[in-house]
MILUM-707448 format. One record per residue (C-alpha): residue number from 1; residue in three letters; y, z, x. Coordinates in steps of 0.02 Angstrom, whole numbers, plus 50000, padded with zeros to 5 digits. Layout:
NUM_ALA_Y_Z_X
...
//
This chain:
1_MET_55284_57557_48834
2_PRO_55422_57548_48719
3_MET_55519_57564_48878
4_LEU_55427_57422_48965
5_LYS_55445_57311_48812
6_LEU_55657_57349_48801
7_LEU_55644_57301_48981
8_LEU_55557_57147_48951
9_LYS_55678_57109_48799
10_ILE_55845_57137_48913
11_ALA_55771_57035_49051
12_LEU_55723_56894_48938
13_GLY_55886_56916_48873
14_ALA_55983_56911_49036
15_ILE_55868_56746_49094
16_LEU_55907_56660_48920
17_THR_56075_56683_48955
18_LEU_56094_56639_49120
19_VAL_56007_56475_49068
20_ILE_56117_56447_48937
21_ALA_56278_56472_49049
22_ILE_56191_56348_49168
23_GLY_56160_56222_49051
24_ALA_56327_56252_48982
25_LEU_56376_56214_49162
26_PHE_56299_56034_49178
27_ALA_56334_55999_49004
28_PHE_56520_56008_49009
29_VAL_56551_56008_49218
30_ASP_56526_55832_49305
31_PRO_56527_55852_49495
32_ASN_56589_55673_49511
33_ASP_56758_55764_49466
34_TYR_56759_55872_49622
35_ARG_56711_55709_49735
36_GLN_56901_55684_49792
37_ASP_56914_55869_49849
38_ILE_56745_55853_49972
39_THR_56806_55704_50036
40_ASP_56976_55766_50067
41_ILE_56921_55947_50146
42_VAL_56788_55838_50267
43_GLN_56954_55753_50318
44_LYS_57052_55899_50340
45_GLN_56913_55984_50449
46_THR_56846_55841_50532
47_GLY_56975_55679_50532
48_ARG_56827_55575_50466
49_ASP_56814_55487_50291
50_LEU_56668_55547_50186
51_GLN_56625_55426_50053
52_ILE_56497_55477_49906
53_GLY_56453_55341_49782
54_ASN_56377_55475_49630
55_MET_56335_55654_49634
56_SER_56245_55729_49501
57_LEU_56166_55904_49465
58_SER_55988_55953_49386
59_ILE_55919_56116_49314
60_TRP_55763_56200_49272
61_PRO_55648_56242_49337
62_ARG_55761_56216_49488
63_ILE_55934_56199_49517
64_ALA_55965_56017_49634
65_ILE_56114_55927_49691
66_ASN_56096_55722_49719
67_LEU_56210_55619_49823
68_GLU_56187_55423_49812
69_GLN_56286_55301_49933
70_ALA_56352_55442_50055
71_SER_56440_55399_50225
72_LEU_56531_55477_50350
73_SER_56634_55364_50465
74_ASN_56648_55349_50639
75_ALA_56746_55414_50777
76_PRO_56917_55303_50818
77_GLY_56877_55167_50960
78_PHE_56700_55135_50914
79_SER_56620_54977_50863
80_THR_56544_55018_50695
81_ASP_56628_55075_50542
82_LYS_56509_55215_50499
83_MET_56431_55345_50597
84_LEU_56303_55407_50458
85_GLN_56270_55338_50282
86_ALA_56114_55365_50176
87_ASN_56052_55307_49999
88_VAL_56014_55463_49940
89_ILE_56033_55649_49993
90_ARG_55943_55784_49882
91_VAL_55908_55960_49894
92_GLY_55875_56113_49768
93_ALA_55826_56286_49743
94_ALA_55717_56371_49622
95_ILE_55809_56479_49468
96_LEU_55689_56614_49444
97_PRO_55664_56679_49627
98_LEU_55843_56688_49637
99_LEU_55847_56834_49509
100_GLN_55739_56905_49622
101_GLN_55842_56894_49783
102_ARG_55716_56773_49854
103_LEU_55771_56617_49911
104_GLU_55665_56455_49878
105_ILE_55736_56294_49944
106_ASP_55662_56152_49865
107_GLN_55616_56000_49970
108_LEU_55770_55924_50069
109_THR_55758_55737_50026
110_LEU_55836_55588_50133
111_ASP_55818_55409_50108
112_GLY_55866_55286_50197
113_VAL_55989_55380_50323
114_GLN_56059_55269_50474
115_ILE_56136_55364_50623
116_SER_56238_55289_50742
117_LEU_56272_55369_50908
118_GLN_56385_55290_51038
119_LYS_56455_55335_51211
120_ASP_56595_55235_51294
121_ALA_56603_55168_51460
122_GLU_56710_55327_51496
123_GLY_56573_55428_51455
124_LYS_56649_55481_51288
125_THR_56538_55507_51140
126_ASN_56580_55478_50930
127_TRP_56514_55663_50913
128_ASP_56640_55752_51032
129_ASP_56768_55777_50905
130_LEU_56638_55857_50779
131_VAL_56581_55970_50908
132_GLY_56701_56125_50978
133_THR_56659_56196_51124
134_GLU_56743_56358_51082
135_LYS_56659_56385_50927
136_ALA_56498_56313_51006
137_GLU_56513_56455_51128
138_GLU_56562_56600_51006
139_THR_56414_56550_50905
140_GLU_56297_56557_51064
141_GLN_56378_56726_51098
142_LYS_56354_56802_50921
143_ALA_56169_56739_50935
144_THR_56126_56807_51094
145_THR_56207_56982_51025
146_SER_56152_57006_50837
147_GLU_55993_57051_50773
148_ASN_55856_56935_50754
149_PRO_55905_56805_50618
150_LEU_55743_56792_50558
151_ASN_55751_56960_50485
152_LYS_55859_56905_50350
153_LEU_55766_56752_50312
154_ALA_55598_56849_50281
155_ALA_55612_56791_50091
156_LEU_55652_56605_50124
157_SER_55531_56465_50076
158_PHE_55591_56293_50121
159_GLY_55511_56158_50026
160_GLY_55506_56055_50197
161_LEU_55571_55888_50227
162_ASN_55554_55705_50177
163_ILE_55645_55589_50262
164_GLN_55604_55400_50239
165_ASN_55646_55235_50281
166_ALA_55776_55324_50428
167_GLN_55870_55218_50562
168_VAL_55947_55297_50710
169_HIS_56051_55175_50850
170_TRP_56099_55242_51030
171_GLN_56204_55133_51115
172_ASP_56274_55191_51295
173_ALA_56420_55073_51363
174_SER_56434_55162_51533
175_SER_56236_55114_51551
176_GLY_56222_54974_51453
177_GLN_56078_55037_51370
178_ASP_56023_55019_51184
179_ILE_55886_55097_51098
180_LYS_55836_55084_50898
181_LEU_55736_55205_50821
182_SER_55670_55109_50640
183_GLU_55570_55147_50509
184_LEU_55577_55321_50541
185_SER_55494_55458_50416
186_VAL_55471_55650_50415
187_THR_55382_55733_50299
188_THR_55313_55935_50298
189_GLY_55237_56032_50178
190_THR_55322_56200_50114
191_VAL_55386_56319_50252
192_ALA_55357_56500_50231
193_PHE_55336_56644_50364
194_GLY_55160_56688_50408
195_ALA_55076_56515_50339
196_PHE_55030_56351_50416
197_PHE_55136_56193_50351
198_PRO_55114_56016_50410
199_ILE_55226_55903_50489
200_ASN_55194_55702_50507
201_LEU_55314_55592_50582
202_GLN_55306_55412_50611
203_ALA_55438_55278_50695
204_ILE_55467_55110_50796
205_THR_55572_55135_50956
206_GLN_55653_54980_51030
207_LEU_55729_54984_51193
208_ASN_55827_54836_51281
209_THR_55821_54868_51459
210_PRO_55691_54834_51490
211_GLN_55612_54756_51339
212_LEU_55507_54907_51248
213_THR_55434_54918_51082
214_THR_55350_55097_51043
215_LYS_55245_55149_50894
216_ILE_55245_55335_50865
217_ALA_55147_55447_50752
218_LEU_55142_55633_50752
219_GLU_55031_55747_50658
220_ILE_55020_55935_50677
221_ASP_55020_56102_50591
222_ALA_55149_56229_50618
223_LYS_55169_56430_50576
224_ILE_55325_56525_50593
225_ASP_55305_56731_50598
226_LYS_55436_56856_50547
227_SER_55409_56925_50735
228_GLY_55475_56740_50794
229_ALA_55312_56706_50855
230_TYR_55279_56509_50832
231_THR_55106_56435_50820
232_LEU_55039_56262_50838
233_ARG_54886_56187_50791
234_ASN_54791_56010_50767
235_LEU_54922_55902_50863
236_VAL_54890_55740_50860
237_ILE_55010_55594_50936
238_ASN_54969_55419_50906
239_ASN_55079_55299_51027
240_GLN_55077_55123_51063
241_THR_55206_55040_51180
242_ASP_55222_54846_51214
243_SER_55322_54762_51323
244_SER_55333_54586_51407
245_ALA_55446_54638_51554
246_LEU_55348_54768_51622
247_PRO_55178_54770_51748
248_VAL_55086_54863_51596
249_SER_55098_54766_51445
250_LYS_55030_54880_51319
251_VAL_55021_55066_51331
252_ILE_54904_55158_51197
253_ALA_54910_55336_51216
254_LYS_54828_55490_51109
255_LEU_54866_55666_51126
256_SER_54774_55806_51038
257_VAL_54808_55985_51057
258_PRO_54709_56105_50943
259_THR_54810_56255_50953
260_ILE_54963_56318_51028
261_ASP_55057_56491_51043
262_LEU_55217_56506_51031
263_ASN_55269_56685_51050
264_LEU_55449_56699_51089
265_THR_55478_56864_51061
266_ALA_55369_56917_51195
267_ASN_55422_56751_51290
268_GLN_55242_56675_51303
269_ILE_55162_56508_51289
270_ALA_54984_56485_51263
271_LEU_54876_56315_51243
272_PRO_54695_56327_51290
273_GLU_54654_56154_51278
274_LEU_54770_55979_51288
275_THR_54678_55804_51298
276_LEU_54783_55650_51321
277_ASP_54714_55490_51319
278_LEU_54792_55342_51395
279_GLU_54749_55140_51373
280_ASN_54840_55042_51478
281_SER_54832_54848_51487
282_GLY_54914_54756_51640
283_ALA_55011_54604_51633
284_LYS_54949_54465_51744
285_THR_55060_54521_51896
286_LEU_54976_54693_51882
287_PRO_54810_54692_51988
288_LEU_54733_54791_51856
289_ALA_54684_54709_51696
290_THR_54645_54879_51606
291_ILE_54676_55077_51658
292_ASN_54602_55205_51550
293_ASN_54662_55400_51578
294_GLN_54608_55543_51503
295_ILE_54712_55704_51558
296_LYS_54621_55875_51502
297_LEU_54698_56042_51522
298_GLN_54635_56197_51505
299_ASN_54688_56379_51486
300_LEU_54896_56340_51495
301_SER_55016_56488_51496
302_PHE_55200_56487_51522
303_ASP_55296_56642_51544
304_LEU_55478_56614_51469
305_ALA_55551_56778_51564
306_GLN_55480_56739_51737
307_MET_55472_56533_51712
308_GLN_55293_56542_51786
309_LEU_55163_56396_51725
310_GLN_54979_56451_51739
311_ILE_54848_56309_51700
312_SER_54656_56357_51762
313_GLN_54612_56164_51762
314_ILE_54691_55997_51747
315_GLU_54565_55863_51741
316_LEU_54634_55663_51765
317_ALA_54488_55540_51734
318_THR_54528_55371_51790
319_GLN_54446_55194_51732
320_ALA_54514_55016_51776
321_GLN_54454_54863_51788
322_GLY_54538_54735_51898
323_GLN_54606_54553_51857
324_ALA_54479_54424_51891
325_ASP_54559_54359_52062
326_PHE_54576_54552_52107
327_ALA_54475_54628_52244
328_ILE_54425_54790_52151
329_ALA_54329_54738_52002
330_ASP_54281_54926_51924
331_LEU_54381_55091_51974
332_ASN_54323_55254_51926
333_ASN_54421_55429_51978
334_THR_54404_55601_51940
335_LEU_54549_55714_52003
336_GLN_54528_55906_51974
337_LEU_54685_56026_51999
338_SER_54598_56215_52004
339_ASN_54695_56361_51972
340_PHE_54877_56266_51955
341_SER_55032_56374_51967
342_PHE_55206_56323_51956
343_ALA_55370_56448_51981
344_VAL_55503_56353_51900
345_PRO_55640_56465_51961
346_THR_55584_56437_52160
347_GLN_55503_56268_52114
348_HIS_55331_56342_52197
349_LEU_55171_56243_52178
350_GLN_55003_56289_52221
351_THR_54838_56229_52166
352_GLN_54654_56183_52231
353_MET_54636_55993_52236
354_THR_54473_55896_52209
355_SER_54443_55717_52183
356_ASN_54289_55599_52154
357_THR_54313_55406_52186
358_SER_54198_55263_52153
359_ALA_54239_55089_52157
360_LYS_54141_54902_52184
361_GLY_54213_54719_52196
362_PRO_54243_54580_52314
363_ALA_54326_54702_52444
364_LEU_54198_54824_52420
365_PRO_54014_54703_52423
366_ALA_53920_54873_52455
367_GLY_54017_54982_52326
368_LEU_54111_55132_52353
369_GLN_54005_55299_52295
370_ASN_54051_55468_52273
371_SER_54226_55480_52382
372_LYS_54283_55652_52383
373_LEU_54430_55733_52434
374_ASN_54470_55914_52445
375_ALA_54632_56006_52492
376_GLN_54717_56166_52457
377_LEU_54917_56133_52397
378_ASP_55063_56240_52429
379_VAL_55225_56168_52394
380_ASP_55379_56266_52391
381_LEU_55545_56176_52343
382_SER_55660_56329_52365
383_LYS_55621_56326_52544
384_GLN_55573_56160_52548
385_THR_55386_56182_52640
386_LEU_55239_56100_52609
387_ASN_55078_56174_52660
388_VAL_54895_56057_52647
389_GLN_54759_56170_52717
390_ASN_54570_56122_52718
391_LEU_54597_55942_52680
392_ASP_54422_55861_52695
393_LEU_54402_55672_52634
394_SER_54228_55600_52632
395_ALA_54221_55423_52607
396_LEU_54121_55261_52668
397_ASN_54023_55378_52786
398_MET_54168_55444_52867
399_GLN_54233_55613_52851
400_ILE_54414_55658_52894
401_LYS_54476_55843_52896
402_GLY_54644_55925_52941
403_SER_54792_55993_52884
404_VAL_54962_55970_52832
405_LYS_55139_56066_52861
406_GLY_55306_56025_52820
407_SER_55482_56090_52824
408_GLN_55658_56018_52754
409_ILE_55540_55921_52647
410_ILE_55685_55859_52515
411_ASP_55830_55854_52640
412_ALA_55749_55785_52805
413_PRO_55555_55791_52788
414_GLN_55478_55859_52934
415_ILE_55296_55827_52928
416_HIS_55159_55882_53063
417_THR_54982_55840_53028
418_GLU_54800_55881_53109
419_LEU_54669_55749_53075
420_ALA_54502_55752_53156
421_LEU_54405_55591_53118
422_ALA_54201_55633_53133
423_GLN_54111_55490_53233
424_PHE_54063_55358_53109
425_ASP_53990_55188_53124
426_LEU_54139_55051_53112
427_LYS_54045_54889_53121
428_GLN_53941_54969_52972
429_LEU_54096_55016_52870
430_LEU_54167_54829_52903
431_GLY_54020_54787_52836
432_THR_54040_54883_52665
433_LEU_54198_54799_52650
434_GLY_54126_54635_52673
435_ILE_54221_54588_52836
436_ASP_54107_54530_52962
437_LEU_54143_54547_53168
438_PRO_54150_54395_53275
439_PRO_53990_54359_53399
440_MET_54008_54488_53530
441_THR_53889_54492_53687
442_ASP_53846_54647_53638
443_ALA_53798_54655_53462
444_ASN_53804_54864_53457
445_ARG_53984_54876_53484
446_PHE_54093_54967_53363
447_GLN_53956_55102_53313
448_LYS_54045_55256_53390
449_VAL_54215_55285_53345
450_ALA_54298_55461_53328
451_ALA_54471_55516_53345
452_ASP_54564_55687_53361
453_LEU_54748_55666_53331
454_ALA_54907_55744_53260
455_LEU_55060_55653_53181
456_ASP_55233_55716_53178
457_PHE_55357_55644_53048
458_ASN_55535_55656_53048
459_GLY_55616_55594_52895
460_LYS_55805_55630_52985
461_ASN_55783_55522_53125
462_GLU_55665_55416_53054
463_SER_55527_55440_53188
464_LEU_55349_55455_53188
465_ALA_55263_55520_53351
466_VAL_55070_55528_53365
467_THR_54974_55617_53491
468_LEU_54807_55572_53520
469_LYS_54710_55724_53596
470_GLN_54547_55598_53594
471_PHE_54508_55426_53520
472_THR_54328_55358_53557
473_LEU_54270_55191_53562
474_ASP_54087_55174_53606
475_GLU_54077_55223_53787
476_SER_54287_55223_53801
477_ILE_54412_55370_53787
478_LEU_54588_55340_53749
479_LYS_54699_55483_53754
480_GLY_54897_55497_53763
481_SER_55034_55484_53657
482_ALA_55144_55371_53549
483_SER_55303_55378_53444
484_VAL_55418_55246_53356
485_ALA_55606_55291_53280
486_ASN_55715_55217_53184
487_PHE_55600_55110_53066
488_ALA_55718_54974_53041
489_LYS_55743_54926_53205
490_PRO_55607_55018_53306
491_THR_55615_55114_53449
492_ILE_55425_55128_53517
493_ARG_55385_55249_53662
494_TYR_55191_55269_53729
495_ASP_55104_55355_53874
496_LEU_54909_55315_53852
497_ALA_54761_55335_53970
498_LEU_54590_55242_53956
499_ASP_54463_55316_54071
500_LYS_54357_55141_54056
501_MET_54304_55002_53963
502_ASN_54194_54840_53981
503_ALA_54269_54713_53887
504_ASN_54150_54588_53913
505_LEU_54046_54668_53783
506_TYR_54175_54651_53646
507_LEU_54176_54465_53700
508_PRO_54097_54310_53601
509_PRO_53910_54267_53714
510_LYS_53967_54135_53852
511_SER_53898_53946_53788
512_GLU_53931_53782_53831
513_PRO_54090_53723_53776
514_ALA_54106_53599_53641
515_ALA_54164_53423_53715
516_GLU_54361_53426_53650
517_GLU_54464_53267_53663
518_PRO_54588_53330_53808
519_LYS_54745_53369_53748
520_SER_54920_53329_53827
521_ASP_55048_53448_53897
522_GLU_55159_53413_53762
523_GLU_55015_53479_53635
524_LEU_54994_53643_53723
525_VAL_55133_53731_53623
526_ILE_55158_53920_53645
527_GLU_55246_53989_53501
528_LEU_55320_54159_53533
529_PRO_55370_54279_53390
530_ASN_55546_54276_53442
531_GLU_55630_54372_53321
532_LEU_55513_54528_53339
533_ILE_55537_54525_53516
534_ARG_55721_54554_53501
535_SER_55693_54679_53368
536_LEU_55579_54784_53496
537_ASN_55642_54920_53595
538_ILE_55490_54974_53692
539_ASN_55462_55093_53858
540_GLY_55271_55126_53865
541_THR_55134_55153_54010
542_LEU_54959_55123_53997
543_LYS_54840_55183_54136
544_VAL_54659_55116_54137
545_GLY_54547_55196_54245
546_ASP_54402_55062_54263
547_LEU_54399_54900_54170
548_ILE_54278_54749_54170
549_ILE_54348_54589_54104
550_ASP_54266_54417_54132
551_LYS_54222_54417_54331
552_LEU_54350_54548_54367
553_ASN_54332_54743_54393
554_PRO_54497_54822_54411
555_LYS_54513_54989_54429
556_ASN_54659_55116_54423
557_ILE_54755_55004_54329
558_LEU_54951_55041_54298
559_ILE_55050_54935_54185
560_THR_55237_54995_54126
561_LEU_55304_54889_53991
562_GLN_55491_54897_53942
563_ALA_55576_54783_53804
564_ASN_55762_54776_53738
565_ASN_55856_54653_53637
566_GLY_55726_54510_53685
567_VAL_55717_54554_53874
568_VAL_55532_54612_53922
569_LYS_55482_54678_54079
570_VAL_55316_54729_54148
571_GLU_55372_54818_54307
572_PRO_55257_54895_54380
573_LEU_55079_54819_54360
574_LYS_54956_54883_54487
575_ALA_54771_54873_54509
576_ASP_54635_54898_54629
577_LEU_54555_54723_54636
578_PHE_54466_54630_54760
579_LYS_54449_54791_54879
580_THR_54649_54786_54879
581_THR_54784_54856_54781
582_ILE_54907_54721_54684
583_ASN_55080_54751_54653
584_ALA_55164_54637_54533
585_GLN_55305_54630_54403
586_ALA_55333_54512_54267
587_GLY_55463_54475_54138
588_LEU_55496_54385_53990
589_ASP_55675_54338_53893
590_VAL_55687_54248_53740
591_THR_55885_54284_53699
592_GLY_55909_54098_53706
593_ASP_55832_53964_53612
594_THR_55707_53937_53752
595_PRO_55595_54074_53826
596_LYS_55617_54121_54009
597_TYR_55473_54177_54117
598_SER_55474_54274_54296
599_VAL_55320_54340_54396
600_GLN_55324_54422_54562
601_THR_55168_54473_54671
602_GLN_55141_54562_54830
603_ALA_54946_54575_54872
604_PRO_54893_54620_55059
605_LYS_54711_54556_55101
606_VAL_54667_54470_54950
607_PRO_54510_54358_54941
608_VAL_54602_54214_54885
609_GLY_54421_54113_54841
610_ASP_54365_54264_54730
611_VAL_54557_54271_54636
612_LEU_54536_54089_54609
613_LEU_54362_54082_54560
614_ALA_54391_54240_54432
615_PHE_54553_54156_54345
616_THR_54504_53973_54362
617_GLY_54335_53966_54374
618_ASP_54369_53850_54543
619_ASP_54397_53912_54724
620_LYS_54481_53761_54781
621_LEU_54568_53873_54921
622_SER_54473_54025_55001
623_GLY_54520_54160_55143
624_LEU_54557_54343_55156
625_GLY_54740_54382_55181
626_SER_54924_54421_55101
627_VAL_54988_54322_54964
628_ASN_55178_54347_54898
629_LEU_55240_54254_54745
630_ASP_55399_54249_54686
631_ILE_55422_54112_54533
632_THR_55522_54093_54383
633_THR_55506_53956_54226
634_SER_55561_53921_54065
635_GLY_55497_53814_53916
636_LYS_55381_53790_53769
637_THR_55238_53706_53822
638_ILE_55132_53680_53993
639_LYS_55231_53541_54037
640_GLN_55387_53612_54037
641_PHE_55330_53760_54129
642_MET_55285_53666_54268
643_ALA_55458_53562_54272
644_ASN_55557_53720_54256
645_LEU_55454_53808_54409
646_ASN_55577_53898_54554
647_GLY_55554_54027_54677
648_ARG_55447_54051_54827
649_THR_55282_54080_54897
650_GLU_55194_54133_55051
651_MET_55013_54143_55123
652_ASP_54932_54222_55268
653_LEU_54758_54183_55279
654_THR_54604_54197_55391
655_ASP_54428_54122_55398
656_GLY_54419_54011_55256
657_ALA_54416_53838_55174
658_VAL_54526_53715_55100
659_LYS_54397_53630_54977
660_GLY_54411_53450_54913
661_PHE_54407_53362_55074
662_ASN_54335_53395_55251
663_LEU_54473_53327_55384
664_ALA_54349_53344_55529
665_GLN_54217_53231_55436
666_ALA_54365_53108_55360
667_ILE_54404_53092_55560
668_ARG_54232_53057_55610
669_ASP_54195_52929_55486
670_ALA_54359_52842_55545
671_GLN_54301_52836_55710
672_ALA_54129_52770_55678
673_LYS_54207_52645_55577
674_LEU_54333_52601_55713
675_LYS_54179_52586_55832
676_GLY_54086_52456_55709
677_GLU_53946_52619_55704
678_ALA_53858_52680_55547
679_ILE_53960_52807_55463
680_PRO_53822_52958_55464
681_LYS_53785_53059_55326
682_ASP_53834_53234_55328
683_ALA_53771_53366_55235
684_ALA_53912_53487_55259
685_PRO_54018_53547_55120
686_LYS_54154_53453_55047
687_GLN_54304_53557_55133
688_THR_54419_53605_55273
689_ASP_54376_53761_55368
690_PHE_54512_53881_55449
691_SER_54505_54032_55552
692_SER_54681_54054_55499
693_LEU_54838_53970_55380
694_ILE_55000_54010_55370
695_ALA_55099_53933_55229
696_LYS_55275_53951_55166
697_ALA_55355_53838_55026
698_ASN_55494_53837_54919
699_ILE_55491_53778_54715
700_VAL_55624_53683_54644
701_ASN_55606_53613_54474
702_GLY_55428_53586_54492
703_LEU_55408_53535_54660
704_VAL_55348_53634_54801
705_THR_55430_53598_54972
706_THR_55327_53649_55125
707_GLU_55419_53761_55238
708_LYS_55294_53806_55364
709_LEU_55106_53749_55359
710_GLN_54993_53799_55529
711_ALA_54800_53809_55532
712_LEU_54674_53848_55661
713_ALA_54530_53747_55621
714_PRO_54367_53694_55717
715_TYR_54415_53572_55842
716_MET_54590_53553_55774
717_ARG_54756_53636_55774
718_ILE_54844_53587_55616
719_GLU_55011_53571_55565
720_GLY_55087_53485_55409
721_GLU_55233_53453_55297
722_GLY_55267_53383_55120
723_THR_55266_53407_54949
724_ILE_55178_53453_54796
725_THR_55245_53387_54617
726_LEU_55167_53523_54501
727_PRO_55222_53419_54319
728_LYS_55116_53271_54390
729_GLU_54997_53371_54475
730_SER_55006_53267_54655
731_LEU_55036_53307_54829
732_ASN_55108_53206_54974
733_TYR_55078_53268_55132
734_LEU_55073_53221_55306
735_VAL_54960_53340_55416
736_ASN_54967_53335_55600
737_ALA_54789_53377_55665
738_LYS_54783_53398_55870
739_ILE_54599_53386_55906
740_VAL_54548_53516_56053
741_ASN_54397_53557_56147
742_THR_54251_53685_56067
743_GLU_54109_53738_56087
744_LYS_54053_53680_55913
745_GLY_54151_53607_55780
746_GLN_54148_53597_55606
747_GLY_53975_53517_55557
748_GLY_53916_53537_55716
749_LYS_53984_53363_55788
750_SER_54116_53376_55928
751_LEU_54282_53246_55928
752_ASP_54275_53249_56135
753_ASP_54330_53069_56115
754_LEU_54492_53113_56023
755_SER_54530_53270_56127
756_GLY_54691_53293_56166
757_LEU_54751_53188_56037
758_THR_54853_53235_55879
759_VAL_54787_53132_55719
760_PRO_54897_53100_55580
761_VAL_54825_53120_55422
762_ARG_54911_53071_55260
763_LEU_54852_53163_55095
764_LYS_54919_53069_54939
765_GLY_54880_53074_54738
766_SER_54786_53211_54640
767_TRP_54790_53387_54713
768_LEU_54617_53400_54656
769_ASP_54555_53242_54733
770_PRO_54688_53157_54845
771_ASP_54681_52997_54946
772_ILE_54666_53021_55143
773_SER_54722_52900_55264
774_LEU_54698_52896_55466
775_ASP_54753_52764_55588
776_LEU_54626_52814_55735
777_LYS_54642_52623_55792
778_SER_54828_52649_55868
779_LEU_54758_52816_55934
780_PHE_54624_52724_56024
781_GLU_54730_52593_56090
782_ALA_54861_52700_56139
783_LYS_54708_52813_56239
784_ALA_54644_52641_56305
785_LYS_54823_52598_56389
786_ALA_54833_52772_56448
787_GLU_54665_52779_56526
788_LEU_54713_52608_56607
789_ASP_54881_52657_56666
790_LYS_54796_52809_56749
791_LYS_54675_52706_56839
792_LYS_54817_52590_56908
793_ALA_54904_52752_56951
794_GLU_54745_52821_57032
795_LEU_54731_52650_57128
796_LYS_54895_52643_57204
797_ALA_54896_52815_57232
798_LYS_54724_52787_57356
799_ALA_54812_52619_57415
800_GLU_54969_52715_57460
801_GLU_54860_52856_57543
802_LYS_54764_52720_57662
803_VAL_54921_52637_57695
804_GLU_54993_52812_57754
805_ALA_54833_52846_57846
806_LYS_54844_52677_57959
807_LYS_55037_52710_57981
808_GLN_54988_52883_58054
809_GLU_54852_52805_58156
810_VAL_54950_52683_58247
811_ILE_55101_52806_58249
812_GLU_54975_52926_58350
813_ASN_54901_52802_58461
814_ALA_55084_52740_58497
815_LYS_55119_52925_58557
816_GLU_54967_52942_58656
817_LYS_55013_52755_58756
818_VAL_55183_52810_58777
819_GLN_55145_52983_58854
820_ASP_55008_52913_58974
821_LYS_55132_52793_59038
822_LEU_55265_52937_59050
823_LYS_55152_53032_59159
824_ASP_55110_52899_59263
825_ALA_55289_52857_59313
826_LEU_55335_53031_59344
827_LYS_55185_53070_59461
828_GLY_55302_53014_59610
829_PHE_55426_53156_59568
830_GLY_55319_53294_59584
831_PHE_55277_53349_59394
//
């Protein structure tokens, strides 16, 4: 005991001596006397001016130093005078622990700190002169080779931080960025190894481009162990961002992390749970008025040595409401990523993705319920590969399964996608989306749709190729391939084959057309998307096995389309139609201001009447034979088409008729009228039958001039010439009909009275109902004169016969008498 008392006396004496010494120091020494020395040292070491308004020392139970109105000048060449300034800087240490070789630093107080950080247009900062590269490298090297520095600080106790009313201003002249951090406050509890201490932070951040203001409040408990392990718990971050320049006007975020284990010695970071709540308010320019998200992470671990991130589950829940005029009113989505793995060195990501979505709104009158998406993702950025397996999407009574594989996904993406769309009811789907199909002849169309296809995207060539293994629409099946390259000016290629289709079932039901005022040719303007056509580069073929459209049933259709730089060609265009094969070519040229068109057809054994009836609804001409057409035209209206029509047409028909007038009946009517007889009623159709018709014509600027017109009709052999003016829909023809005897003519009535005569018939006016004129009176007068001349010739011939006969009789009688007299005279001579 005496020894203990002695030691206590010695200790108390030492402490008393130290206190008296320190007291004397504070009493007789003014720290302001050394202010100039301190500023000189800073000037020498940094080249900066350090200014201190006042310095003071305090003692017991802590030794402390106070600096007031301190500032550090800025680097030369930068705008502001001061880089750093503070109203108060205070720090101290407890005295008694120092006697026990323990360092207990008092709380570091900073009040009114203002820091100006700047970068000029050349990228130089105002702190470059304060950071020495070589010294930094030496410090880093010592830090990596020396022992754990925490061992030397095992007895350290730090009273914490107390920063109030701080400001940080960042100006970047190279990018024009300007960021202000104001009302910054940071407070902590006492920092000691192995014990949790609280950290609180509040600040306001203002960004000029774009205009952005953020308020942040952070709370967290931290613990540092002597081993180097860090543990954080009860992390809560509240953040509010407002902006008038962004589509999202307000964002309120709250981050909550109950526990974070930072074991730096073992190179491990563990985060059992994390929750992030986000409330977003959209500006009027954003379709969504509010967007609320909640992100949850479970069992996050990060291996710092291997740089490997593992998360057992990531869940993102989204709730959104649309603006009043937006198509989606409410949206709910849950996205889950299971067994998430990401290797930082190789940038290799693997996870299983599951998504569930529900929505409703004007675009979804029936709503979207439980739309699901599942997929296995594997992305390796070091190898630039992408692999999506077991892709399964179920939505709106549709189900799509497939896979995605990609290579060179960063430098030049090449993506191959396989998709299989199970059969679904497209009509029902469109109804769910509020889209009503137009009335169709068969209301059950679009109920069977399915597809099996592959897509290949090449980022380097900017191309997309689609391979249709099978696309099913009701009873029709489409197969083939299509591709597009150079998206800026697309190059399109396709080769498609459709087995069959009854297009009539998809057309509106036929009904009596509503009465409309007829439009003039000038009103029938055909507007073409000229710029789009000029940008097209297409080369494709479409084959159709069997097509029904209106009254046509073409088969074995082949359409090859080529388009480049405003010139479009359909060549060839083939089809088996009307029991024959039709070959055609068509063209369109929009390189100029006025579109130009061309059509060529070669069609043998064509039933012309069926063709006209199918295309125009009227068979003004019928017959079987060849029809060849080669025409060009230009314009924007029907009238211009007619006026600019040029080309040639040829027909060689048999067993047909020209409808609209009955030439034989017209001749009979004219004959009866000439004779003063009543015009008989004839139930025969108003048409001119023919057994053969050959017509050849040239077309120049809408004027059709007949080169050859020959026809064989009952009682008649017809030849003609004339013109048709297409813009005026009128004709002017002279037809010469030579009447011939046949057993039976058209209508069963003969034209024997005109047999052998050629009847001129003039057709003028509308080509649908022309005026027909015949001059039978002159024909009859000519025939009567011919018959009179014939009778005169016959009488004359008979008179001449009689005179000749009488003359011969007289001569014969005279010869007989002379012979008799001669015989009598010669009897005496012995003859």
